[in-house]
N, C-alpha and C positions, 0 to 999 in steps of 0.2 A: 265676385268669387269670395267665398267665405274663407276664413283663416284655415279651417280644417281641410278644405279642398286644396288650398295652396300647399299645405304640409304634405298631403298625400301625393300630390303631383311631384314635389321635389324628391320624395322618397322613391317613387317609381323611376324617376329619371336618373337616379344614382347608379353608376355602373357596378356590375358584380365584381367582387374581390377575386383576384387570381390566386390560386393555390400555388405557392412557389415550388419549382421542381428541385431546388437545391436540397431540401431535407431528404427527399426520396433518393436522389443521387448519392447523398452521403450514407444513407442506410444501405443502399445496394453495394456501395464501395466497402463498407464495413463487413458486410456479409461475405464479399469476395475475399477480403483479407482473412477473415476467420476460416473460410473454406481452404484457402491456400496454406494457412498455418496448420490446419488439421492434416492436410495432405503431406506437408513437409514433416510433421511429427510422425505420421505413419511410415514415411520413407526412412526416417532415422531409426525407428523401431525395427523395421524390416531389415535394415542394414546391420543393426546391432545383433539381430538374430542369425543372419546368414553369413556375416563376415568371418566369425570364428571358424565356421565350417569350411568356407572357401579357403581361408588361410591354412587350415589344417590339411586340406586336400592338396594345396600347392606345395606345402612343406613335404608331405608324403611323396608327391610326384618327383620332387627334386632329390630326396634322399633315396627313394626306391621306385624308380620309374617303371611303368608297364605300358607296352604298346602291343598291338596285334594279338590281344588276348583271345579273340575268336579263333585265330589260326592255331594258337597254342593249345586251346581246349580241344580243337578238332584233331590235331596231330597227336596230342597226348592220349586222347581216347582211342585213336586208331592203333597206336603203338603200345598201349597198355602202360603208359608212363604217368608219373606224378606230374601234373602241370606246373606245380610249384618248383619242381626240379628243373623243368625245361626253362621256365622264366629265370631261375637262378643262374643257369648256365649262360643264357643270353646276357644277363646282367654282368656276370663276371667277364664275358668276352668283349662286349661292346657297350653295355649300359643302354641298349636299344637304339644305338646310333650306328647304322651299318657303315662299314668301311672296309678297305683292303689293307691288310697288314704288310710290313716289309717283306715277310716270307711268302706273301701271295695269298694268304687266307682271306676269304671274302664273305661279306654279308654279316647279318646279325649274329650267326652262330660260328662265324669264322671257319668256314669249311675250305680246305685246300682243294683245288681242282682235281688233283690226283686222288684224294680221298673220295670226292664226289663221283669221279669216274668209277672207282672201285665199288661204291655203293650203288651206282646206276646199274652196273653189271649184275650185282646181287639181287637187285629189286626189279630188274627187267626194264629199267628206264633207258632204252636204247636211243631215244631222241634227245638225251641230255647234251647240252653244250655249257661250257664254263660260264658264259654270260648269264645263264639262268640263275646263278647264285645271287645275283643282285636283287632278285624278286623275293620278298619276304615269304610268300607261300612256299616257293621252291626251297629256299634256304632253310626254313624251319622244318620242312618235310625231310630233307636230307640230314639235317642236324639231329632230329629226333630218331631217325632210322639208325644213325651211327650210335647214338646214345643207347638205344635199345640193344643193338648188336653188342656193345661193350658190357652192358648189364648182364646179358645172357652169357657172354664169355666168362664173366667173373661171378657166376652164380647168383646174380641179383644184388651183389654187394656194391653199394654206392661209392665207397671210398676208392677201391681200385678202378672202377669204371670211370669216375670223374677224373682220377689221376691220369688214366690212359687218354682221356679226351684232351688233356693238356700236355702230358709228357710222353705219350706214345705207348703202344702196347708192349714193345720190346723192353722198355725200361721197367714197366710195371711187372712184366713176367719175371724179369731178373730179380726185382725186389721181393716178389713173392717166393721165388725159388730160394733166395738167400734166407728168408725167414723160416722156410720149411714147414709152414703150417697151413698152406693153401690161401685162397683169396681172403678168407675171413681173418687171417692173421695180420693183414696189412692195416695199420692204423695211421691216422693223419700224422702223428708225431714221428712215425717210423719212416716217412717218405724222405729219402736222402736229398732230393732237389729242393732247395729253399723256395724257388718259384712255384713249383708244383704243389709243395706243401701249403703255401699261402693260398694258392688257387683253390685247392680242395676245401680248405677251411672257409674261404670266402663263399664258395658255392653252397656249402652246407648251412652256413649262417643265413645266407640270402634265401635259401629254400624255406627255412623256418619262418623268416620274416614275410615271405610272400604268402605262405599258408595263413599266417595270422592277419596280414593287412589286406589281402586281395582274394579271400576265399570265395566271395560271390562272383567276382570278375573271372576267376579261373575255374569256376564250377566245382569247387571243393566242398564236400559235405563235412561238416564238423560233427 
């Protein structure tokens, strides 16, 4: 055997080199890390964009809550009322947390069973029972009916109507008679009862706030 043949034989017999899997695994791991970092960065940016909006909404909900806006829109439309006024009355009465008062007024709009019975007779709701006032749909329906009744009674004037919702028609009639100028003469500052005066001011302020903050939810056109 020549020296050249021996050299060729040794070369052919030498095993092929293995390509190590470690560099490939390292590259794949680095890619996964970069991908994870990009996803984390995207989440941080998304959070930075959405968090202020979520916080703003949460603060608004705490300061000026709104629930059952679909019922409010429906009943306000049927009764020809400002939905912001309906929401404001609910806010002043219960802040949208239904309850029964010590005097027996019930539900979101704090309707007395005796008042509801009176309204049921006027509206033809002969199947009404006091327990129905716990249902938001029924409660808001009767509350808006009463509010419309009061507004008509006082010529569309919100101050005497809202005052009567809280302090009763008898008192409001007496205050108007004392002023001698009709329903339009009753001003918030002229309401003798401190509780009713504060109530009317609270409702009127909330009405303005609901119109500004929840125009879309309440279906109010600006």
